[in-house]
VOTI-688057 format. One line per 5 residues: number of its first residue (from 1); their letters; for each residue x, y, z of C-alpha. Coordinates in steps of 0.1 Angstrom, whole numbers. Layout:
<rs>
NUM> A> X:Y:Z  ...
</rs>
This chain:
<rs>
1> MKKRN> 653:205:591  671:201:558  647:175:553  617:196:559  632:223:534
6> IILAA> 633:200:508  602:184:510  588:220:512  610:231:481  594:200:464
11> AVIIA> 558:206:473  559:245:458  577:234:429  546:208:418  524:237:430
16> VAIIA> 540:260:403  536:236:378  498:230:384  492:265:380  513:270:351
21> AIAWP> 495:242:334  462:255:340  474:292:331  490:288:300  470:289:271
26> KKSIP> 463:257:247  472:258:217  439:261:197  433:231:165  426:245:134
31> VEFET> 385:237:125  373:241:89  333:245:91  314:231:62  279:252:56
36> TEVQP> 246:248:38  221:275:28  186:283:45  160:283:7  131:272:-9
41> DTLRT> 127:235:-22  108:206:-28  99:179:-4  87:148:-9  76:117:11
46> SVTAT> 65:83:-4  54:46:2  65:18:-19  41:-13:-19  29:-41:-43
51> GTIEP> -5:-49:-59  -24:-62:-85  -44:-47:-118  -76:-56:-119  -109:-38:-136
56> VTEVE> -128:-16:-119  -162:-36:-126  -163:-76:-132  -191:-98:-131  -190:-136:-128
61> VGTQV> -219:-150:-148  -235:-181:-136  -264:-202:-140  -296:-208:-113  -307:-240:-130
66> SGIIS> -289:-274:-136  -287:-284:-171  -265:-295:-199  -249:-267:-219  -262:-269:-253
71> NIYVD> -246:-236:-273  -220:-215:-264  -216:-182:-284  -190:-163:-269  -151:-172:-261
76> YNSVV> -124:-158:-247  -116:-119:-254  -152:-118:-270  -168:-85:-265  -202:-82:-257
81> KKGQV> -236:-59:-252  -262:-58:-221  -289:-85:-229  -265:-105:-255  -272:-142:-255
86> IAELD> -237:-158:-247  -248:-195:-235  -278:-218:-235  -288:-246:-216  -309:-274:-228
91> KTNLN> -345:-268:-225  -360:-303:-229  -368:-309:-191  -371:-274:-183  -403:-272:-211
96> SELNS> -418:-307:-198  -416:-288:-163  -433:-256:-176  -461:-278:-195  -468:-296:-163
101> AKANL> -473:-269:-141  -496:-253:-172  -518:-285:-169  -517:-283:-130  -531:-247:-129
106> ASAKS> -556:-255:-156  -569:-282:-135  -568:-261:-105  -586:-234:-119  -615:-260:-132
111> ELDYQ> -619:-272:-95  -618:-237:-83  -644:-223:-109  -667:-258:-98  -660:-250:-59
116> KTNYE> -670:-215:-65  -700:-223:-81  -709:-248:-52  -701:-219:-23  -723:-193:-40
121> RYKTL> -749:-224:-44  -751:-235:-7  -744:-197:4  -778:-188:-6  -798:-218:5
126> NEKGL> -781:-212:39  -798:-174:35  -830:-188:30  -828:-214:54  -829:-249:37
131> VSKND> -793:-260:40  -777:-266:74  -750:-244:86  -725:-277:86  -733:-279:50
136> YESAY> -726:-243:36  -696:-244:61  -684:-273:45  -685:-257:11  -668:-231:16
141> LEYRK> -641:-247:30  -636:-270:-2  -642:-230:-21  -608:-222:1  -588:-252:-5
146> ALETY> -597:-249:-42  -584:-216:-44  -551:-221:-23  -545:-251:-47  -553:-229:-77
151> NTSRE> -529:-200:-63  -500:-227:-56  -503:-236:-92  -503:-199:-103  -467:-201:-89
156> SVKKA> -453:-231:-100  -464:-218:-135  -443:-186:-128  -415:-203:-115  -418:-229:-144
161> ETNLG> -413:-199:-166  -386:-183:-148  -365:-216:-145  -370:-215:-186  -354:-182:-188
166> YATIT> -324:-188:-167  -314:-215:-192  -311:-184:-218  -278:-171:-204  -269:-133:-209
171> SPIDG> -244:-103:-201  -256:-81:-174  -229:-54:-187  -214:-43:-220  -177:-52:-214
176> IVLSR> -153:-81:-226  -155:-116:-219  -126:-125:-194  -127:-164:-187  -149:-189:-200
181> AVEEG> -152:-219:-176  -174:-244:-197  -175:-259:-226  -207:-273:-251  -222:-305:-241
186> QTVAS> -209:-301:-202  -230:-305:-174  -232:-278:-149  -253:-285:-115  -266:-254:-90
191> SFETP> -282:-275:-61  -257:-260:-37  -240:-229:-52  -243:-210:-83  -216:-224:-109
196> TLFTI> -194:-197:-128  -199:-197:-163  -181:-166:-178  -161:-138:-162  -167:-106:-181
201> AKDLT> -150:-74:-174  -171:-38:-183  -143:-12:-195  -106:-28:-197  -97:15:-203
206> DMRVI> -106:20:-168  -89:-4:-145  -74:2:-110  -48:-10:-89  -54:-32:-52
211> ADIDE> -21:-24:-34  -14:-39:-1  4:-13:23  20:-25:56  4:-12:87
216> ADIGN> 33:15:92  31:34:62  -11:33:60  -15:61:84  5:88:57
221> VQEGQ> -21:73:27  -47:93:18  -75:95:-6  -64:116:-41  -32:114:-33
226> SVTFT> -7:111:-68  4:74:-76  31:61:-101  39:24:-107  52:-3:-131
231> VDAYP> 44:-34:-144  71:-59:-154  54:-63:-189  66:-25:-201  96:-23:-173
236> NDVFH> 97:13:-191  68:30:-189  55:51:-157  21:46:-152  1:78:-131
241> GTVTQ> -28:72:-111  -50:82:-80  -56:69:-42  -98:65:-45  -101:43:-14
246> VRLEA> -85:31:14  -100:2:28  -103:-3:67  -105:-45:62  -68:-53:77
251> TDTDN> -51:-84:62  -29:-107:82  -4:-128:64  21:-144:82  19:-121:109
256> VITYE> 24:-88:87  -8:-67:90  -14:-47:55  -48:-29:42  -62:-30:7
261> VVISA> -56:5:-9  -74:13:-43  -52:31:-73  -70:41:-99  -54:33:-137
266> PNNDL> -62:49:-170  -57:24:-195  -63:43:-227  -36:25:-250  -49:-11:-232
271> KLKPG> -10:-21:-222  -24:-28:-190  -42:-61:-184  -61:-79:-153  -38:-96:-129
276> LTASV> -5:-79:-135  14:-71:-106  24:-35:-102  53:-15:-84  38:11:-65
281> TVNTM> 49:44:-53  23:66:-30  33:104:-34  21:109:2  32:147:2
286> ERTGV> 46:166:-22  55:204:-15  66:227:-35  90:263:-30  91:251:10
291> LSVKT> 119:273:28  141:244:39  176:233:48  193:200:51  183:182:83
296> KALRF> 216:172:93  223:210:102  196:206:128  213:183:144  246:201:145
301> TPTKE> 259:208:178  291:228:184  312:218:217  338:240:234  363:211:238
306> VLGKS> 365:213:200  370:248:193  392:252:215  395:294:220  395:306:193
311> YKIED> 355:306:188  332:319:212  299:302:215  263:321:217  237:293:225
316> VEGRY> 200:303:230  171:275:245  155:256:221  145:224:207  157:227:173
321> KLWTL> 186:253:165  205:264:133  240:283:139  254:304:119  293:317:120
326> EGNTL> 297:353:126  332:365:129  349:341:153  315:333:173  288:304:169
331> KAHEV> 257:318:172  221:297:177  192:303:161  159:290:177  136:276:149
336> KTGAT> 102:262:146  106:232:120  76:219:99  73:188:74  103:165:65
341> DGIRT> 117:139:41  142:124:59  165:147:38  156:183:42  135:197:64
346> EILSG> 105:225:69  120:260:84  89:281:96  102:308:114  133:318:135
351> IKPGT> 157:322:100  156:342:69  159:327:37  195:326:19  211:324:56
356> KVLLS> 240:303:57  241:280:85  267:254:98  263:217:87  290:205:97
361> MTELV> 326:208:112  364:193:107  395:193:131  425:197:107  453:176:120
366> EEEEP> 485:185:113  509:158:97  536:155:119  570:144:102  582:109:101
371> EEPES> 615:107:128  646:99:110  657:59:122  684:62:144  718:54:130
376> NPFMP> 741:22:136  777:25:144  779:-9:132  762:-9:99  775:8:68
381> HPGKK> 765:43:54  748:45:22  770:65:-1  802:60:21  831:36:9
386> DDKKK> 850:17:35  885:35:43  900:0:50  924:-11:21  929:-49:16
391> K> 959:-60:22
</rs>
């Protein structure tokens, strides 16, 4: 009986302790809030890449006939006009071919005149029944052969004249010579492909940048977007341009997919030279005066465990929320968001401009005073003298 009473008393004591622990108010931890303001600002996003400077119009000038370069009239950086003679091939063989073609044409013309006269005579006799039909048809056949030979010879003359004209190489555009691939006395052969003799740029004051944009960023790049770029030759200068074309053909380099983007590059001061490497920044978005808030505020979520009983939380349904502190109440506001640059996010609705919203909260932990070390009775205390006197 006595043992049962002891157990019962112990159970009562434990139950009272549990109830007291639950009912006794916990000590609230002080919290410091950081706020930010919903206000108009500028949102910017950009894409970076590298590219190459090149002329907008660049023509490779070649030759369609083989021969020896007899004269060159231009050099690197020469300014040329459309139709200006820039080089000539030796014309000896080409003139011989033309003269031979003309001689063949004259012979074909004489044969054609004879066969035509003969055919007309046989035609008249055939109509009167004085020659056989077989003789008439033979005369007609000889006339047709002579006519075809004459036409072939005439085309040969045209071809020889054209080839002779190709020996005189002229500039197809107004521009400047960027490169010269031949020297006087050099033989060029055009048997399989047209050899390039000169490269001419139309206008170096109108350049462009061909930039390689990564596949992850190409979706944000559109025609008309503004661009800034720099080149190593002028590290302190910032050049400006505009996206003029987004090419659809993909380039695979070591399993990296890129797309070519063409950017205008005005070059009135002629600082930009063909072949320079450009570090490009494409401004994919720039919106001024947009009501926005720091993106971090949209990620702020208060918890009762941290706030304790000193603060109340009024939450709402919604994907995006901003929180305000009204007295000791944290109130949620459902908002609709728009564009973002990663640092700030556009607020379309749900909260008024100028509202201060919570950005973060920090627990203020009180520093505990350091405990005094336990004293050792056998160690001398500082500031006390030994009472014992030496004998």
